[in-house]
PDB file of N, CA, C and O in Angstrom, chain B, residues numbered from 101:
ATOM      1  N   MET B 101      19.615 -27.536 -11.829  1.00  0.00           N
ATOM      2  CA  MET B 101      19.554 -26.883  -9.777  1.00  0.00           C
ATOM      3  C   MET B 101      19.540 -25.124 -10.325  1.00  0.00           C
ATOM      4  O   MET B 101      18.585 -24.386 -10.083  1.00  0.00           O
ATOM      5  N   GLU B 102      20.767 -24.678 -11.077  1.00  0.00           N
ATOM      6  CA  GLU B 102      21.007 -23.685 -11.036  1.00  0.00           C
ATOM      7  C   GLU B 102      19.078 -22.747 -12.049  1.00  0.00           C
ATOM      8  O   GLU B 102      18.533 -21.722 -11.640  1.00  0.00           O
ATOM      9  N   GLY B 103      18.760 -23.317 -12.879  1.00  0.00           N
ATOM     10  CA  GLY B 103      18.013 -22.531 -13.261  1.00  0.00           C
ATOM     11  C   GLY B 103      16.662 -22.014 -12.334  1.00  0.00           C
ATOM     12  O   GLY B 103      16.202 -20.900 -12.085  1.00  0.00           O
ATOM     13  N   SER B 104      16.299 -23.308 -11.984  1.00  0.00           N
ATOM     14  CA  SER B 104      15.131 -23.045 -11.264  1.00  0.00           C
ATOM     15  C   SER B 104      15.568 -22.037 -10.020  1.00  0.00           C
ATOM     16  O   SER B 104      14.699 -21.187  -9.825  1.00  0.00           O
ATOM     17  N   ASN B 105      16.698 -21.933  -9.143  1.00  0.00           N
ATOM     18  CA  ASN B 105      17.293 -21.311  -8.219  1.00  0.00           C
ATOM     19  C   ASN B 105      16.683 -20.192  -8.586  1.00  0.00           C
ATOM     20  O   ASN B 105      15.716 -19.675  -8.026  1.00  0.00           O
ATOM     21  N   CYS B 106      17.621 -19.572 -10.146  1.00  0.00           N
ATOM     22  CA  CYS B 106      17.189 -18.175 -10.744  1.00  0.00           C
ATOM     23  C   CYS B 106      15.222 -18.009 -11.200  1.00  0.00           C
ATOM     24  O   CYS B 106      14.594 -16.956 -11.086  1.00  0.00           O
ATOM     25  N   LYS B 107      14.710 -19.167 -11.629  1.00  0.00           N
ATOM     26  CA  LYS B 107      13.761 -18.818 -11.873  1.00  0.00           C
ATOM     27  C   LYS B 107      12.470 -18.617 -10.532  1.00  0.00           C
ATOM     28  O   LYS B 107      11.486 -17.897 -10.705  1.00  0.00           O
ATOM     29  N   LEU B 108      12.710 -19.350  -9.312  1.00  0.00           N
ATOM     30  CA  LEU B 108      12.242 -18.604  -8.269  1.00  0.00           C
ATOM     31  C   LEU B 108      12.558 -17.268  -7.866  1.00  0.00           C
ATOM     32  O   LEU B 108      11.752 -16.402  -7.527  1.00  0.00           O
ATOM     33  N   PHE B 109      14.308 -17.140  -7.958  1.00  0.00           N
ATOM     34  CA  PHE B 109      14.446 -14.801  -7.508  1.00  0.00           C
ATOM     35  C   PHE B 109      13.453 -14.568  -7.918  1.00  0.00           C
ATOM     36  O   PHE B 109      12.507 -14.089  -7.293  1.00  0.00           O
ATOM     37  N   LYS B 110      13.506 -15.005  -9.576  1.00  0.00           N
ATOM     38  CA  LYS B 110      13.157 -14.200 -10.533  1.00  0.00           C
ATOM     39  C   LYS B 110      11.413 -13.894 -10.067  1.00  0.00           C
ATOM     40  O   LYS B 110      10.956 -12.752 -10.019  1.00  0.00           O
ATOM     41  N   GLN B 111      10.678 -15.016  -9.783  1.00  0.00           N
ATOM     42  CA  GLN B 111       9.428 -14.977  -9.261  1.00  0.00           C
ATOM     43  C   GLN B 111       9.366 -14.105  -7.719  1.00  0.00           C
ATOM     44  O   GLN B 111       8.345 -13.457  -7.489  1.00  0.00           O
ATOM     45  N   VAL B 112      10.233 -14.118  -6.928  1.00  0.00           N
ATOM     46  CA  VAL B 112       9.898 -13.641  -6.054  1.00  0.00           C
ATOM     47  C   VAL B 112      10.427 -11.848  -6.122  1.00  0.00           C
ATOM     48  O   VAL B 112       9.893 -10.835  -5.669  1.00  0.00           O
ATOM     49  N   LEU B 113      11.462 -12.023  -6.759  1.00  0.00           N
ATOM     50  CA  LEU B 113      11.444 -10.274  -7.817  1.00  0.00           C
ATOM     51  C   LEU B 113      10.225  -9.470  -7.709  1.00  0.00           C
ATOM     52  O   LEU B 113      10.080  -8.516  -6.944  1.00  0.00           O
ATOM     53  N   ARG B 114       9.312  -9.953  -8.581  1.00  0.00           N
ATOM     54  CA  ARG B 114       8.593  -9.751  -9.364  1.00  0.00           C
ATOM     55  C   ARG B 114       7.243  -9.680  -8.232  1.00  0.00           C
ATOM     56  O   ARG B 114       6.385  -8.810  -8.386  1.00  0.00           O
ATOM     57  N   TRP B 115       7.161 -10.609  -7.177  1.00  0.00           N
ATOM     58  CA  TRP B 115       5.897 -10.355  -6.291  1.00  0.00           C
ATOM     59  C   TRP B 115       6.729  -8.912  -5.511  1.00  0.00           C
ATOM     60  O   TRP B 115       6.175  -7.831  -5.313  1.00  0.00           O
ATOM     61  N   GLN B 116       7.835  -9.170  -5.239  1.00  0.00           N
ATOM     62  CA  GLN B 116       8.152  -7.710  -4.264  1.00  0.00           C
ATOM     63  C   GLN B 116       7.738  -6.710  -4.808  1.00  0.00           C
ATOM     64  O   GLN B 116       7.110  -5.938  -4.083  1.00  0.00           O
ATOM     65  N   VAL B 117       7.948  -6.283  -6.477  1.00  0.00           N
ATOM     66  CA  VAL B 117       7.793  -5.595  -6.590  1.00  0.00           C
ATOM     67  C   VAL B 117       6.227  -4.807  -7.299  1.00  0.00           C
ATOM     68  O   VAL B 117       5.961  -3.621  -7.492  1.00  0.00           O
ATOM     69  N   ILE B 118       5.692  -5.649  -7.466  1.00  0.00           N
ATOM     70  CA  ILE B 118       4.090  -6.070  -6.921  1.00  0.00           C
ATOM     71  C   ILE B 118       3.506  -5.374  -5.753  1.00  0.00           C
ATOM     72  O   ILE B 118       2.515  -4.643  -5.761  1.00  0.00           O
ATOM     73  N   SER B 119       4.304  -5.721  -4.680  1.00  0.00           N
ATOM     74  CA  SER B 119       3.649  -5.815  -3.466  1.00  0.00           C
ATOM     75  C   SER B 119       3.738  -3.965  -2.902  1.00  0.00           C
ATOM     76  O   SER B 119       3.013  -3.371  -2.103  1.00  0.00           O
ATOM     77  N   ILE B 120       5.208  -3.352  -3.896  1.00  0.00           N
ATOM     78  CA  ILE B 120       5.300  -2.157  -3.578  1.00  0.00           C
ATOM     79  C   ILE B 120       4.559  -1.503  -4.083  1.00  0.00           C
ATOM     80  O   ILE B 120       3.774  -0.669  -3.631  1.00  0.00           O
ATOM     81  N   LEU B 121       4.790  -1.889  -5.201  1.00  0.00           N
ATOM     82  CA  LEU B 121       3.652  -0.433  -6.229  1.00  0.00           C
ATOM     83  C   LEU B 121       2.562  -0.428  -5.578  1.00  0.00           C
ATOM     84  O   LEU B 121       1.988   0.658  -5.496  1.00  0.00           O
ATOM     85  N   ASP B 122       1.914  -1.674  -4.891  1.00  0.00           N
ATOM     86  CA  ASP B 122       0.661  -1.994  -4.817  1.00  0.00           C
ATOM     87  C   ASP B 122       0.253  -0.708  -3.525  1.00  0.00           C
ATOM     88  O   ASP B 122      -0.616   0.164  -3.527  1.00  0.00           O
ATOM     89  N   ALA B 123       1.413  -1.110  -2.401  1.00  0.00           N
ATOM     90  CA  ALA B 123       1.413  -0.248  -1.474  1.00  0.00           C
ATOM     91  C   ALA B 123       1.776   0.969  -1.517  1.00  0.00           C
ATOM     92  O   ALA B 123       1.657   1.630  -0.485  1.00  0.00           O
ATOM     93  N   PHE B 124       2.267   1.533  -2.614  1.00  0.00           N
ATOM     94  CA  PHE B 124       2.337   2.847  -3.234  1.00  0.00           C
ATOM     95  C   PHE B 124       1.040   3.198  -3.700  1.00  0.00           C
ATOM     96  O   PHE B 124       0.636   4.264  -3.234  1.00  0.00           O
ATOM     97  N   THR B 125       0.290   2.632  -4.461  1.00  0.00           N
ATOM     98  CA  THR B 125      -0.674   3.158  -4.727  1.00  0.00           C
ATOM     99  C   THR B 125      -2.133   3.267  -3.642  1.00  0.00           C
ATOM    100  O   THR B 125      -2.870   4.238  -3.472  1.00  0.00           O
ATOM    101  N   GLU B 126      -2.194   2.043  -3.090  1.00  0.00           N
ATOM    102  CA  GLU B 126      -2.743   2.477  -1.505  1.00  0.00           C
ATOM    103  C   GLU B 126      -2.884   3.707  -1.051  1.00  0.00           C
ATOM    104  O   GLU B 126      -3.855   4.436  -0.847  1.00  0.00           O
ATOM    105  N   LEU B 127      -1.004   3.874  -0.851  1.00  0.00           N
ATOM    106  CA  LEU B 127      -0.878   5.584  -0.067  1.00  0.00           C
ATOM    107  C   LEU B 127      -1.404   6.956  -1.182  1.00  0.00           C
ATOM    108  O   LEU B 127      -1.684   8.035  -0.659  1.00  0.00           O
ATOM    109  N   VAL B 128      -1.495   6.800  -2.640  1.00  0.00           N
ATOM    110  CA  VAL B 128      -1.574   7.542  -2.830  1.00  0.00           C
ATOM    111  C   VAL B 128      -2.810   7.985  -2.819  1.00  0.00           C
ATOM    112  O   VAL B 128      -3.051   9.143  -2.478  1.00  0.00           O
ATOM    113  N   ILE B 129      -4.288   6.664  -3.389  1.00  0.00           N
ATOM    114  CA  ILE B 129      -4.969   6.776  -3.015  1.00  0.00           C
ATOM    115  C   ILE B 129      -5.796   7.245  -1.561  1.00  0.00           C
ATOM    116  O   ILE B 129      -6.996   7.518  -1.552  1.00  0.00           O
ATOM    117  N   PHE B 130      -5.326   7.264  -0.917  1.00  0.00           N
ATOM    118  CA  PHE B 130      -5.316   8.141   0.512  1.00  0.00           C
ATOM    119  C   PHE B 130      -4.476   9.073   0.507  1.00  0.00           C
ATOM    120  O   PHE B 130      -4.643   9.921   1.384  1.00  0.00           O
ATOM    121  N   GLY B 131      -3.958   9.156   0.086  1.00  0.00           N
ATOM    122  CA  GLY B 131      -3.296  10.952   0.074  1.00  0.00           C
ATOM    123  C   GLY B 131      -4.152  11.801  -0.960  1.00  0.00           C
ATOM    124  O   GLY B 131      -3.763  12.956  -1.135  1.00  0.00           O
ATOM    125  N   VAL B 132      -5.302  11.364  -1.689  1.00  0.00           N
ATOM    126  CA  VAL B 132      -5.731  12.059  -2.660  1.00  0.00           C
ATOM    127  C   VAL B 132      -7.304  12.184  -1.638  1.00  0.00           C
ATOM    128  O   VAL B 132      -7.985  13.209  -1.607  1.00  0.00           O
ATOM    129  N   ALA B 133      -7.567  11.173  -1.031  1.00  0.00           N
ATOM    130  CA  ALA B 133      -9.311  11.621   0.195  1.00  0.00           C
ATOM    131  C   ALA B 133      -8.418  12.357   0.826  1.00  0.00           C
ATOM    132  O   ALA B 133      -9.077  12.826   1.753  1.00  0.00           O
ATOM    133  N   ILE B 134      -7.416  12.734   0.916  1.00  0.00           N
ATOM    134  CA  ILE B 134      -6.836  13.928   2.445  1.00  0.00           C
ATOM    135  C   ILE B 134      -7.049  15.279   1.677  1.00  0.00           C
ATOM    136  O   ILE B 134      -7.698  16.186   2.199  1.00  0.00           O
ATOM    137  N   SER B 135      -6.362  15.428   0.137  1.00  0.00           N
ATOM    138  CA  SER B 135      -5.792  16.204  -0.423  1.00  0.00           C
ATOM    139  C   SER B 135      -7.732  16.741  -1.299  1.00  0.00           C
ATOM    140  O   SER B 135      -7.922  17.680  -2.072  1.00  0.00           O
ATOM    141  N   VAL B 136      -8.280  16.221  -1.025  1.00  0.00           N
ATOM    142  CA  VAL B 136      -9.975  16.169  -1.859  1.00  0.00           C
ATOM    143  C   VAL B 136     -10.880  16.891  -0.254  1.00  0.00           C
ATOM    144  O   VAL B 136     -11.470  17.940   0.005  1.00  0.00           O
ATOM    145  N   ILE B 137     -10.585  15.791   0.394  1.00  0.00           N
ATOM    146  CA  ILE B 137     -11.168  16.640   1.631  1.00  0.00           C
ATOM    147  C   ILE B 137     -10.763  17.743   2.640  1.00  0.00           C
ATOM    148  O   ILE B 137     -11.527  18.184   3.499  1.00  0.00           O
ATOM    149  N   TRP B 138      -9.439  18.156   2.443  1.00  0.00           N
ATOM    150  CA  TRP B 138      -9.089  19.311   2.910  1.00  0.00           C
ATOM    151  C   TRP B 138      -9.700  20.802   2.622  1.00  0.00           C
ATOM    152  O   TRP B 138      -9.714  21.753   3.404  1.00  0.00           O
ATOM    153  N   GLY B 139     -10.425  20.718   0.685  1.00  0.00           N
ATOM    154  CA  GLY B 139     -10.473  21.427   0.400  1.00  0.00           C
ATOM    155  C   GLY B 139     -12.016  21.757   0.570  1.00  0.00           C
ATOM    156  O   GLY B 139     -12.370  22.819   0.058  1.00  0.00           O
ATOM    157  N   ILE B 140     -12.655  21.260   0.995  1.00  0.00           N
ATOM    158  CA  ILE B 140     -14.040  21.108   1.260  1.00  0.00           C
ATOM    159  C   ILE B 140     -14.496  22.036   2.317  1.00  0.00           C
ATOM    160  O   ILE B 140     -13.764  22.149   3.301  1.00  0.00           O
ATOM    161  N   GLN B 141     -15.606  22.726   2.265  1.00  0.00           N
ATOM    162  CA  GLN B 141     -15.903  23.087   3.094  1.00  0.00           C
ATOM    163  C   GLN B 141     -17.190  22.230   4.238  1.00  0.00           C
ATOM    164  O   GLN B 141     -18.411  22.387   4.242  1.00  0.00           O
ATOM    165  N   MET B 142     -16.484  21.491   4.958  1.00  0.00           N
ATOM    166  CA  MET B 142     -17.330  20.679   6.089  1.00  0.00           C
ATOM    167  C   MET B 142     -16.949  20.446   7.574  1.00  0.00           C
ATOM    168  O   MET B 142     -15.808  20.648   7.991  1.00  0.00           O
ATOM    169  N   SER B 143     -17.984  20.002   8.355  1.00  0.00           N
ATOM    170  CA  SER B 143     -17.678  19.893   9.617  1.00  0.00           C
ATOM    171  C   SER B 143     -15.952  19.095   9.839  1.00  0.00           C
ATOM    172  O   SER B 143     -15.598  18.222   9.046  1.00  0.00           O
ATOM    173  N   ALA B 144     -15.338  19.398  10.609  1.00  0.00           N
ATOM    174  CA  ALA B 144     -14.619  18.443  10.783  1.00  0.00           C
ATOM    175  C   ALA B 144     -14.801  16.723  11.015  1.00  0.00           C
ATOM    176  O   ALA B 144     -14.138  15.856  10.444  1.00  0.00           O
ATOM    177  N   SER B 145     -15.734  16.544  11.871  1.00  0.00           N
ATOM    178  CA  SER B 145     -16.479  15.565  11.980  1.00  0.00           C
ATOM    179  C   SER B 145     -16.985  14.857  11.051  1.00  0.00           C
ATOM    180  O   SER B 145     -17.230  13.672  11.279  1.00  0.00           O
ATOM    181  N   ARG B 146     -17.236  15.389   9.881  1.00  0.00           N
ATOM    182  CA  ARG B 146     -18.165  14.360   8.610  1.00  0.00           C
ATOM    183  C   ARG B 146     -16.470  14.223   7.923  1.00  0.00           C
ATOM    184  O   ARG B 146     -16.111  13.196   7.348  1.00  0.00           O
ATOM    185  N   LYS B 147     -15.530  15.468   8.111  1.00  0.00           N
ATOM    186  CA  LYS B 147     -14.207  15.139   7.369  1.00  0.00           C
ATOM    187  C   LYS B 147     -13.974  13.643   7.564  1.00  0.00           C
ATOM    188  O   LYS B 147     -14.024  12.681   6.798  1.00  0.00           O
ATOM    189  N   ALA B 148     -13.620  13.835   9.249  1.00  0.00           N
ATOM    190  CA  ALA B 148     -13.424  12.284   9.456  1.00  0.00           C
ATOM    191  C   ALA B 148     -13.941  11.148   9.258  1.00  0.00           C
ATOM    192  O   ALA B 148     -13.274  10.120   9.378  1.00  0.00           O
ATOM    193  N   ARG B 149     -15.373  11.145   8.880  1.00  0.00           N
ATOM    194  CA  ARG B 149     -15.741   9.908   8.445  1.00  0.00           C
ATOM    195  C   ARG B 149     -15.643   9.696   6.848  1.00  0.00           C
ATOM    196  O   ARG B 149     -15.785   8.555   6.409  1.00  0.00           O
ATOM    197  N   VAL B 150     -15.445  10.589   6.125  1.00  0.00           N
ATOM    198  CA  VAL B 150     -14.938   9.973   5.096  1.00  0.00           C
ATOM    199  C   VAL B 150     -13.238   9.749   4.788  1.00  0.00           C
ATOM    200  O   VAL B 150     -12.756   9.490   3.685  1.00  0.00           O
ATOM    201  N   LEU B 151     -12.533   9.912   5.992  1.00  0.00           N
ATOM    202  CA  LEU B 151     -11.250   9.574   5.606  1.00  0.00           C
ATOM    203  C   LEU B 151     -11.490   8.263   6.518  1.00  0.00           C
ATOM    204  O   LEU B 151     -10.631   7.406   6.309  1.00  0.00           O
ATOM    205  N   MET B 152     -12.257   7.983   7.280  1.00  0.00           N
ATOM    206  CA  MET B 152     -12.438   6.492   7.761  1.00  0.00           C
ATOM    207  C   MET B 152     -12.727   5.428   6.990  1.00  0.00           C
ATOM    208  O   MET B 152     -12.345   4.277   7.199  1.00  0.00           O
ATOM    209  N   ALA B 153     -13.665   5.953   5.749  1.00  0.00           N
ATOM    210  CA  ALA B 153     -14.112   5.416   5.259  1.00  0.00           C
ATOM    211  C   ALA B 153     -12.888   4.409   4.151  1.00  0.00           C
ATOM    212  O   ALA B 153     -13.162   3.273   3.765  1.00  0.00           O
ATOM    213  N   PHE B 154     -11.324   5.270   3.734  1.00  0.00           N
ATOM    214  CA  PHE B 154     -10.028   4.766   3.410  1.00  0.00           C
ATOM    215  C   PHE B 154      -9.176   4.441   4.315  1.00  0.00           C
ATOM    216  O   PHE B 154      -8.136   4.094   3.755  1.00  0.00           O
ATOM    217  N   MET B 155      -9.073   4.364   5.744  1.00  0.00           N
ATOM    218  CA  MET B 155      -8.388   3.638   6.672  1.00  0.00           C
ATOM    219  C   MET B 155      -7.846   2.281   6.659  1.00  0.00           C
ATOM    220  O   MET B 155      -6.726   1.795   6.812  1.00  0.00           O
ATOM    221  N   PRO B 156      -9.274   1.736   6.373  1.00  0.00           N
ATOM    222  CA  PRO B 156      -9.065   0.345   6.537  1.00  0.00           C
ATOM    223  C   PRO B 156      -8.015  -0.204   5.112  1.00  0.00           C
ATOM    224  O   PRO B 156      -7.594  -1.327   4.833  1.00  0.00           O
ATOM    225  N   ARG B 157      -7.948   0.319   4.839  1.00  0.00           N
ATOM    226  CA  ARG B 157      -6.866  -0.192   3.653  1.00  0.00           C
ATOM    227  C   ARG B 157      -5.113   0.182   3.959  1.00  0.00           C
ATOM    228  O   ARG B 157      -4.195  -0.225   3.247  1.00  0.00           O
ATOM    229  N   LEU B 158      -4.960   1.046   5.190  1.00  0.00           N
ATOM    230  CA  LEU B 158      -3.793   1.535   5.920  1.00  0.00           C
ATOM    231  C   LEU B 158      -3.036  -0.092   6.210  1.00  0.00           C
ATOM    232  O   LEU B 158      -2.027  -0.476   5.619  1.00  0.00           O
ATOM    233  N   PRO B 159      -3.837  -0.936   7.308  1.00  0.00           N
ATOM    234  CA  PRO B 159      -2.812  -1.895   7.904  1.00  0.00           C
ATOM    235  C   PRO B 159      -2.665  -2.676   6.655  1.00  0.00           C
ATOM    236  O   PRO B 159      -1.477  -2.942   6.469  1.00  0.00           O
ATOM    237  N   TYR B 160      -3.456  -3.147   5.718  1.00  0.00           N
ATOM    238  CA  TYR B 160      -3.077  -3.849   4.737  1.00  0.00           C
ATOM    239  C   TYR B 160      -1.739  -3.307   3.724  1.00  0.00           C
ATOM    240  O   TYR B 160      -1.510  -3.908   2.675  1.00  0.00           O
ATOM    241  N   VAL B 161      -0.994  -2.258   4.102  1.00  0.00           N
ATOM    242  CA  VAL B 161      -0.290  -1.366   3.497  1.00  0.00           C
ATOM    243  C   VAL B 161       1.289  -1.571   4.332  1.00  0.00           C
ATOM    244  O   VAL B 161       2.438  -1.484   3.899  1.00  0.00           O
ATOM    245  N   VAL B 162       0.768  -1.866   5.651  1.00  0.00           N
ATOM    246  CA  VAL B 162       1.598  -2.064   7.011  1.00  0.00           C
ATOM    247  C   VAL B 162       2.372  -3.636   6.040  1.00  0.00           C
ATOM    248  O   VAL B 162       3.453  -3.913   5.521  1.00  0.00           O
ATOM    249  N   LEU B 163       1.334  -4.153   6.198  1.00  0.00           N
ATOM    250  CA  LEU B 163       1.855  -6.080   5.933  1.00  0.00           C
ATOM    251  C   LEU B 163       2.006  -6.310   4.483  1.00  0.00           C
ATOM    252  O   LEU B 163       2.271  -7.420   4.023  1.00  0.00           O
ATOM    253  N   LEU B 164       1.839  -5.272   3.785  1.00  0.00           N
ATOM    254  CA  LEU B 164       3.038  -5.407   2.423  1.00  0.00           C
ATOM    255  C   LEU B 164       4.436  -5.079   2.482  1.00  0.00           C
ATOM    256  O   LEU B 164       5.340  -5.517   1.771  1.00  0.00           O
ATOM    257  N   LEU B 165       4.522  -3.865   3.860  1.00  0.00           N
ATOM    258  CA  LEU B 165       5.896  -3.367   3.539  1.00  0.00           C
ATOM    259  C   LEU B 165       6.772  -4.359   4.478  1.00  0.00           C
ATOM    260  O   LEU B 165       7.993  -4.491   4.397  1.00  0.00           O
ATOM    261  N   MET B 166       5.897  -5.042   5.401  1.00  0.00           N
ATOM    262  CA  MET B 166       6.742  -5.899   6.442  1.00  0.00           C
ATOM    263  C   MET B 166       6.861  -7.572   5.770  1.00  0.00           C
ATOM    264  O   MET B 166       7.584  -8.427   6.283  1.00  0.00           O
ATOM    265  N   CYS B 167       5.886  -7.842   4.376  1.00  0.00           N
ATOM    266  CA  CYS B 167       6.303  -9.385   4.074  1.00  0.00           C
ATOM    267  C   CYS B 167       7.544  -8.880   3.158  1.00  0.00           C
ATOM    268  O   CYS B 167       8.678  -9.347   3.265  1.00  0.00           O
ATOM    269  N   GLY B 168       7.233  -8.028   2.391  1.00  0.00           N
ATOM    270  CA  GLY B 168       8.462  -7.251   1.837  1.00  0.00           C
ATOM    271  C   GLY B 168       9.922  -7.283   1.975  1.00  0.00           C
ATOM    272  O   GLY B 168      10.865  -7.541   1.227  1.00  0.00           O
ATOM    273  N   CYS B 169       9.790  -6.968   3.062  1.00  0.00           N
ATOM    274  CA  CYS B 169      11.444  -6.831   4.596  1.00  0.00           C
ATOM    275  C   CYS B 169      11.504  -7.776   4.514  1.00  0.00           C
ATOM    276  O   CYS B 169      12.565  -8.133   4.001  1.00  0.00           O
ATOM    277  N   VAL B 170      10.487  -8.970   4.918  1.00  0.00           N
ATOM    278  CA  VAL B 170      11.248 -10.183   5.282  1.00  0.00           C
ATOM    279  C   VAL B 170      11.321 -11.338   3.974  1.00  0.00           C
ATOM    280  O   VAL B 170      11.673 -12.507   3.814  1.00  0.00           O
ATOM    281  N   THR B 171      10.902 -10.508   3.380  1.00  0.00           N
ATOM    282  CA  THR B 171      11.569 -11.809   1.877  1.00  0.00           C
ATOM    283  C   THR B 171      12.736 -11.304   1.235  1.00  0.00           C
ATOM    284  O   THR B 171      13.400 -11.834   0.345  1.00  0.00           O
ATOM    285  N   ILE B 172      12.933  -9.964   1.932  1.00  0.00           N
ATOM    286  CA  ILE B 172      14.057  -9.459   1.006  1.00  0.00           C
ATOM    287  C   ILE B 172      15.778  -9.656   2.243  1.00  0.00           C
ATOM    288  O   ILE B 172      16.991  -9.472   2.144  1.00  0.00           O
ATOM    289  N   ARG B 173      15.179  -9.937   2.866  1.00  0.00           N
ATOM    290  CA  ARG B 173      16.157 -10.929   3.986  1.00  0.00           C
ATOM    291  C   ARG B 173      16.647 -11.925   3.548  1.00  0.00           C
ATOM    292  O   ARG B 173      17.331 -12.648   4.274  1.00  0.00           O
TER     293      ARG B 173
END
């Protein structure tokens, strides 16, 4: 019985690490987009439109982090 609990714990831990790395990667991609757009000479509205293409992924990051916090408890 203890072997199966240890196996389950390792699997949950593995998915938590994957989720955290996935959230971090999404934030890095958004940060790179901001840093690239910041230096380009174009109107603020066009910059905002480009950044909006990356914004739908941000709620995904929030959900990943919430799920990670729930499984830790």
